[in-house]
C-alpha positions as CSV (number, residue, x, y, z in Angstrom):
1,F,7.0,-50.5,36.9
2,M,7.0,-49.6,33.4
3,N,8.2,-45.8,32.9
4,C,9.2,-45.7,36.5
5,D,12.1,-43.1,36.5
6,S,12.6,-43.1,40.2
7,L,13.2,-46.8,40.3
8,T,17.2,-47.6,40.6
9,E,17.3,-50.7,42.1
10,I,15.0,-53.7,43.0
11,T,15.3,-57.0,44.5
12,V,12.5,-59.5,43.0
13,P,11.2,-61.4,46.0
14,D,11.5,-64.9,46.2
15,T,7.6,-65.4,45.6
16,V,7.8,-64.1,42.3
17,T,7.8,-66.9,39.2
18,T,7.2,-64.7,36.4
19,I,8.5,-61.2,35.1
20,E,5.7,-60.1,32.8
21,E,5.8,-58.0,29.4
22,K,7.3,-54.7,29.7
23,A,7.6,-55.3,33.7
24,F,10.7,-53.0,33.9
25,A,10.5,-51.4,30.5
26,Y,11.6,-47.9,30.0
27,C,13.0,-47.5,33.5
28,D,15.9,-45.0,32.6
29,N,17.6,-45.0,36.0
30,L,17.0,-48.8,36.6
31,S,20.7,-50.1,37.2
32,K,20.4,-53.1,39.3
33,V,18.0,-55.9,39.3
34,V,18.4,-59.1,41.6
35,I,16.6,-61.8,40.1
36,P,16.1,-65.1,42.2
37,E,16.3,-68.6,41.1
38,T,12.6,-68.9,41.9
39,V,11.8,-66.8,38.6
40,T,10.9,-69.4,35.8
41,A,9.8,-67.0,33.3
42,I,10.6,-63.7,31.7
43,D,9.0,-62.0,29.1
44,G,11.0,-61.2,26.2
45,N,10.6,-57.7,26.4
46,A,10.4,-57.3,30.4
47,F,13.2,-54.8,30.0
48,E,12.8,-53.0,26.8
49,G,14.4,-49.4,26.8
50,S,15.9,-49.7,30.3
51,D,19.4,-49.6,28.8
52,N,21.4,-49.2,32.1
53,V,19.9,-52.1,33.6
54,V,22.6,-55.0,35.1
55,V,20.8,-58.3,36.1
56,Y,22.3,-59.9,39.1
57,C,21.6,-63.4,39.3
58,Y,22.8,-67.1,39.6
59,E,24.9,-69.1,37.2
60,D,22.8,-71.1,34.7
61,S,19.5,-69.7,36.0
62,L,16.8,-68.5,33.8
63,A,17.6,-65.0,34.7
64,H,21.4,-65.7,33.7
65,R,20.2,-67.3,30.2
66,Y,18.1,-64.6,29.6
67,A,20.8,-61.8,30.1
68,V,23.1,-63.6,28.0
69,N,20.5,-64.3,25.1
70,N,19.3,-60.8,25.3
71,E,22.9,-59.0,25.8
72,I,22.1,-57.6,29.0
73,E,25.0,-56.9,31.4
74,F,24.6,-59.0,34.5
75,V,26.5,-60.2,37.5
76,L,26.6,-63.6,39.0
77,L,25.8,-64.1,42.5
78,D,27.6,-66.4,44.9
79,P,25.6,-69.5,45.0
80,K,23.8,-70.4,48.3
81,Q,25.5,-73.0,50.2
82,T,24.2,-75.2,53.0
83,Y,25.3,-76.8,56.3
84,I,23.8,-79.0,58.9
85,L,24.1,-77.5,62.3
86,G,26.2,-79.7,64.6
87,D,27.9,-81.3,61.7
88,V,31.2,-80.7,62.6
89,D,32.9,-83.3,60.6
90,N,31.0,-82.5,57.5
91,N,29.8,-85.9,56.9
92,G,26.1,-85.2,56.2
93,K,24.6,-86.1,59.9
94,V,25.0,-85.3,63.5
95,T,26.7,-88.0,65.6
96,I,28.5,-88.2,68.9
97,L,32.0,-88.0,66.6
98,D,30.9,-84.3,65.8
99,A,31.0,-83.6,69.5
100,T,34.5,-85.3,70.0
101,V,35.9,-83.4,66.9
102,L,34.7,-80.3,68.3
103,Q,36.5,-81.2,71.7
104,C,39.6,-82.0,69.9
105,V,39.7,-78.6,68.0
106,L,39.1,-76.7,71.3
107,V,41.2,-78.5,73.7
108,F,44.1,-80.3,71.4
109,K,44.1,-77.3,68.8
110,M,43.3,-79.7,66.2
111,E,42.9,-78.2,62.5
112,K,39.4,-76.9,62.3
113,P,37.2,-78.5,59.8
114,E,35.5,-76.6,57.0
115,N,33.0,-74.3,58.1
116,F,33.8,-75.3,61.6
117,D,32.8,-72.0,63.4
118,L,29.4,-71.8,61.5
119,V,28.5,-75.7,62.0
120,A,30.0,-75.9,65.5
121,D,28.1,-73.1,67.2
122,T,25.4,-75.3,68.2
123,N,23.7,-73.2,70.9
124,Q,24.0,-70.2,68.6
125,S,25.8,-68.1,70.9
126,G,28.0,-66.3,68.5
127,Y,31.1,-68.2,69.3
128,V,32.2,-71.9,69.5
129,S,32.9,-73.3,73.0
130,I,33.1,-76.6,75.1
131,L,29.3,-76.0,75.8
132,D,28.5,-76.7,72.1
133,A,29.9,-80.2,72.2
134,T,27.6,-80.6,75.4
135,Y,24.6,-79.6,73.2
136,I,25.5,-81.9,70.7
137,Q,25.8,-84.8,73.5
138,F,22.2,-83.6,74.7
139,F,21.0,-83.6,71.1
140,M,22.2,-87.2,70.6
141,A,20.4,-88.2,73.8
142,D,17.4,-86.4,72.7
143,L,17.4,-84.3,75.9
144,L,16.9,-81.0,73.8
145,D,13.3,-79.6,72.8
146,D,13.0,-77.7,69.6
147,S,16.8,-77.7,68.9
148,P,18.0,-76.4,65.6
149,I,21.1,-79.0,65.8
150,G,20.6,-81.4,62.9
151,K,18.6,-78.8,60.8
152,T,19.9,-77.6,57.3
153,F,20.5,-73.9,57.0
154,E,21.8,-71.6,54.0
155,Y,24.5,-69.2,54.3
């Protein structure tokens, strides 16, 4: 991308591990580069002459340290968080108790645990209903084929 004046923003793909020498050098209109945590090497002059660039990166990542060390403006991205679909009580595993907690929240208006709407939508319909508790019960009884329940997701 060296000398590419038409480049204004770019998100480096997760498959990239190295940003080579002068990769984004002298890109006068480049103002935003999003660098994923998969990047483990950035050449010292990768952004040479690109004075308007702002690096978007994760805290304590290589890109963050690179920006600080090279006095490049940066913006920290929110860290990725994970959840286990169906782990309503947030204890790290899906059990029958998760179905019970889900039912109590819906029926008795019990206080919602953290990330309730995200982890409790086990049938991934877009909203939480008593049917989601049934899906957890089916999952526990090993009656669901190819279910996303119990799998870890990022948000």
